[in-house]
C-alpha positions as CSV (number, residue, x, y, z in Angstrom):
1,M,17.1,67.1,60.2
2,A,19.4,69.9,59.2
3,D,22.1,71.1,61.4
4,T,21.1,74.6,62.7
5,S,24.7,75.8,62.9
6,G,26.0,77.8,59.9
7,P,29.0,77.0,57.8
8,A,31.1,79.4,59.9
9,D,30.5,77.0,62.8
10,V,31.8,73.9,61.2
11,A,35.3,72.5,61.5
12,D,36.6,74.2,58.5
13,R,39.8,72.1,57.9
14,F,39.8,68.6,56.5
15,L,41.6,66.3,54.1
16,L,40.3,65.6,50.6
17,P,40.3,61.8,49.6
18,D,43.8,62.2,48.0
19,G,45.2,63.7,51.3
20,T,45.2,67.3,50.2
21,P,44.4,69.7,53.1
22,A,41.3,71.8,52.4
23,R,39.5,74.6,54.1
24,L,35.9,75.5,53.9
25,R,34.6,79.0,54.6
26,A,31.3,80.9,54.2
27,L,31.0,82.9,51.0
28,V,30.9,86.6,51.9
29,A,29.9,89.8,50.1
30,G,33.5,90.7,49.4
31,D,33.9,87.6,47.2
32,R,32.6,89.2,44.0
33,Q,36.0,89.1,42.3
34,L,36.6,85.5,43.5
35,L,33.4,84.5,41.7
36,R,34.3,86.3,38.6
37,D,37.8,84.7,38.5
38,M,36.5,81.2,39.2
39,Y,33.9,81.5,36.4
40,A,36.4,82.9,34.0
41,A,38.7,80.0,34.6
42,L,36.0,77.4,34.0
43,S,35.9,75.5,30.7
44,Q,32.9,76.0,28.4
45,A,31.7,72.5,29.4
46,S,32.0,73.3,33.2
47,R,30.2,76.5,32.7
48,Y,27.3,74.8,30.9
49,R,27.1,72.0,33.5
50,R,26.9,74.5,36.3
51,F,24.8,77.3,34.8
52,L,23.2,75.6,31.8
53,A,24.7,78.4,29.8
54,T,28.2,79.4,28.5
55,L,28.2,83.1,28.9
56,P,31.7,84.7,28.6
57,W,31.3,86.2,32.1
58,L,28.9,86.3,34.9
59,P,26.4,89.2,34.4
60,E,26.2,91.7,37.3
61,P,22.6,90.6,38.2
62,T,23.8,87.0,38.5
63,L,26.6,88.2,40.8
64,D,24.1,90.3,42.8
65,Y,22.0,87.1,43.3
66,L,24.9,84.9,44.1
67,L,26.2,87.2,46.7
68,G,23.4,89.5,47.7
69,T,20.9,86.9,48.8
70,V,23.3,84.8,50.8
71,D,22.2,85.0,54.5
72,Q,23.7,81.6,55.6
73,I,20.2,80.7,56.9
74,N,17.9,80.4,53.8
75,H,20.7,80.7,51.3
76,V,23.9,79.0,52.4
77,A,27.0,79.4,50.3
78,V,30.5,78.2,50.9
79,V,34.0,78.3,49.3
80,L,36.5,75.4,49.4
81,L,40.1,76.5,49.4
82,A,43.1,74.1,48.8
83,P,45.7,73.3,49.6
84,A,44.7,74.8,52.9
85,G,47.3,76.9,54.7
86,R,50.0,76.4,52.1
87,P,51.5,78.7,49.4
88,G,49.2,78.7,46.4
89,E,46.0,78.2,48.5
90,R,43.1,79.2,46.2
91,A,39.4,78.8,45.8
92,V,38.8,75.5,44.0
93,G,35.1,75.0,44.6
94,I,32.0,77.0,45.4
95,G,28.6,75.6,46.5
96,R,25.3,76.9,47.5
97,I,21.9,75.7,48.7
98,A,19.0,78.1,48.6
99,R,15.5,77.5,50.0
100,N,12.6,77.7,47.5
101,P,10.4,80.6,48.8
102,D,7.3,78.9,47.3
103,D,8.0,75.6,49.1
104,P,10.1,76.0,52.3
105,T,10.7,72.2,52.4
106,T,12.6,72.4,49.1
107,A,15.9,73.9,48.1
108,D,18.1,74.2,45.0
109,I,21.8,73.1,45.3
110,G,24.5,74.2,43.0
111,I,28.2,73.3,43.0
112,S,31.1,74.5,40.8
113,V,34.6,73.0,40.9
114,A,37.7,74.4,39.1
115,D,38.5,72.2,36.1
116,D,42.0,71.3,37.3
117,W,40.6,70.1,40.6
118,Q,37.7,68.0,39.4
119,G,37.7,64.3,40.3
120,R,39.4,64.9,43.7
121,G,36.3,64.9,46.0
122,I,35.7,68.6,46.1
123,G,32.1,68.4,44.8
124,S,31.3,65.7,47.3
125,A,32.8,67.7,50.1
126,L,30.8,70.8,49.2
127,A,27.6,68.7,48.8
128,R,28.1,67.1,52.3
129,A,28.7,70.5,53.9
130,L,25.7,72.1,52.2
131,V,23.3,69.3,53.0
132,T,24.6,69.1,56.6
133,H,24.1,72.9,57.1
134,R,21.0,73.3,54.9
135,P,18.2,75.6,55.8
136,V,16.2,74.2,58.7
137,G,13.1,72.3,57.4
138,V,14.5,71.5,54.0
139,T,13.8,67.8,53.2
140,R,14.1,67.8,49.4
141,L,16.5,69.2,46.8
142,V,15.2,70.1,43.3
143,S,17.7,71.1,40.7
144,L,18.1,71.2,36.9
145,V,21.1,69.1,35.7
146,A,22.5,68.6,32.2
147,E,22.0,65.0,31.0
148,D,25.8,64.6,30.5
149,N,26.7,65.8,34.0
150,T,27.6,62.3,35.4
151,A,29.7,63.7,38.2
152,T,26.7,65.6,39.6
153,F,24.5,62.6,39.2
154,A,27.0,60.5,41.2
155,I,27.2,63.1,44.0
156,Q,23.4,63.4,44.2
157,A,23.0,59.6,44.5
158,R,25.0,59.7,47.7
159,L,22.7,62.3,49.2
160,G,19.4,60.5,49.2
161,A,16.7,58.9,47.0
162,V,16.9,60.5,43.5
163,T,14.2,61.0,41.0
164,R,15.1,62.3,37.5
165,T,12.4,63.8,35.2
166,P,13.3,64.9,31.7
167,A,12.9,68.7,31.5
168,G,13.7,69.1,27.8
169,S,16.8,70.3,25.9
170,G,19.1,67.7,27.4
171,V,18.3,68.7,31.0
172,Y,16.7,66.7,33.9
173,E,14.9,68.0,36.9
174,V,16.4,66.1,39.7
175,T,14.6,65.7,43.1
176,I,16.5,64.3,46.0
177,A,14.8,63.2,49.2
178,L,17.1,64.0,52.2
179,A,15.1,62.2,54.9
180,D,17.7,59.6,55.5
181,Y,20.8,61.6,54.9
182,R,23.5,61.2,57.5
183,P,26.8,63.0,57.0
184,P,29.9,60.9,57.1
185,S,32.4,61.3,59.9
186,P,34.8,64.1,59.1
187,S,38.4,63.3,58.2
188,P,40.9,64.8,60.7
189,D,43.4,67.3,59.3
190,S,47.0,66.3,59.6
């Protein structure tokens, strides 16, 4: 069952697998420029893997959705900052999980990690936080994933039983059953 506390209630400091201190916080309405900057810094490949498109910037309606519908209840969104509390701390990952209004037991999950921080456990940390604090009653995730997005497939496999169905144009519809998901013990911050 999902944790009913929101992301603002979680211990927001932890260590990445490589020992880098990180901080997780809820995405807020004032983060519009943060989203623009993160998207602008992504490579074309990272943009495609996250949005299945390579637009030169995030359109205003997309920003409106990414920020305006976040209520931290049915649409949970978080930002991961690193190295936490040190000079140069910056947003290195953003994740969200949004309940499907047509099926309240299902949600979509999306994660984006800055190119120069990929492969350091940020996507996994975001996925764990989102699934742990997912909307109450959500038991399945359903997302579209590019067929070459091996990092996302690896993260998804750690969340639950995965089913992949070809959706055309090099994309899979991925369904993850969360019934047996148990979050790992948090790493203490040093």
